[in-house]
C-alpha positions, 0 to 999 in steps of 0.5 A, spaced: 539 458 508 536 460 515 541 466 516 539 469 508 531 468 509 532 473 516 536 477 512 531 478 507 525 479 511 529 484 515 532 487 509 527 488 504 522 492 509 528 497 510 530 498 504 523 499 501 521 504 506 528 507 506 527 508 498 520 511 499 523 516 504 529 518 501 525 519 494 519 522 497 523 527 500 528 529 494 521 530 490 518 534 496 523 539 494 522 540 487 516 545 486 511 543 481 511 548 475 503 549 476 504 552 482 498 548 485 498 545 491 496 537 493 488 540 495 488 544 488 491 538 484 486 533 488 480 538 488 481 539 480 482 531 479 475 529 483 471 535 479 474 532 473 471 526 474 464 528 476 466 526 484 464 533 487 461 529 494 468 527 495 472 531 501 479 533 500 482 534 508 489 536 511 491 531 516 497 530 521 503 526 520 508 525 514 506 520 509 500 519 512 496 520 505 489 516 504 482 515 501 477 513 506 471 510 502 466 511 508 467 517 509 468 519 501 474 523 503 482 524 500 486 525 506 493 529 505 498 530 509 499 537 511 506 539 507 502 535 501 495 539 502 498 545 503 504 545 498 506 545 491 512 539 490 512 534 485 512 529 490 505 532 493 502 532 487 503 525 485 501 523 492 494 527 492 493 524 484 494 517 487 489 517 492 484 521 488 486 514 484 483 510 489 477 515 490 476 514 482 477 506 483 471 506 489 466 511 484 468 505 479 467 499 483 473 497 482 473 489 482 480 489 486 478 495 491 472 492 492 475 485 494 480 488 498 475 492 502 471 485 504 478 482 506 480 487 511 476 485 517 477 478 515 485 480 514 485 483 521 483 478 525 486 472 522 493 476 522 492 477 529 490 471 531 494 466 527 500 466 531 497 464 537 496 458 533 502 457 530 506 458 537 502 453 540 503 448 534 510 449 534 511 449 542 506 443 542 508 440 536 501 439 534 501 440 526 493 441 527 494 447 530 500 449 526 495 448 520 490 452 523 494 457 523 497 457 517 490 458 514 489 464 518 495 466 515 494 465 508 487 470 509 492 475 510 497 474 505 491 474 500 490 481 503 497 483 502 497 480 494 489 483 492 493 490 495 498 490 490 493 491 483 489 496 487 495 500 488 498 499 482 491 501 478 491 507 482 498 510 481 497 508 473 490 512 474 494 518 477 500 519 472 494 518 466 490 524 469 495 529 472 499 528 465 492 529 461 490 534 464 496 539 464 498 539 471 505 536 470 510 537 464 514 532 460 520 534 466 516 533 471 512 526 469 518 521 471 520 525 477 512 523 480 512 517 477 519 515 481 515 517 487 509 513 486 514 507 484 518 508 491 511 508 494 509 502 491 515 498 493 513 498 500 507 494 498 511 489 494 516 488 500 510 487 505 507 482 499 514 478 499 515 478 506 508 474 507 509 470 502 516 468 505 513 467 512 507 462 509 512 458 505 517 458 511 511 455 515 507 450 510 515 447 510 515 446 517 508 443 518 510 438 512 516 436 516 512 436 522 506 431 518 512 427 516 515 426 523 509 424 526 508 419 520 
């Protein structure tokens, strides 16, 4: 069981990364019949939703696309910003989905934003207490580490509906606005589904590790008794 566990937490993220990269590569070579670049798709969607104050800018890297709520900026990797592929269209639309969530004060996005500083601190600090607790066989320190880790796990779980909702908004809009046709719809959907797998894998690994530590804590307290 121990070996199966470690194979799961190792292979799940690797498979998710392979899936998103291979799917993105495949559909980045399929050109959209609309002929619109990712920048044009994003700008058209933003304007259609009255988000004239949100900028669309290029950024370096591959799959480095993101939405920054602090600066109200949709940043698209250069291949998506300038390119006209189905993959670029899907990714651009997804990031605009986040901008729409932000404008509408989508509850889960608001919650995730509030959890960011807590998750960053707790995730980094948790392993210090966990390792000391294991080495010193201190159930109290281990429990503190588990509580801190749980905050990071909550962040991972909250991220899931945020990402799924952004993809749903993206697909609905690029379809209703005629940016993609019926043949391209499932292709764009595959790109976003593959990207979502990375978040699902990260959440699954985080939950598995939390459960393992809780079981370890339970065993430690039983021995103390």
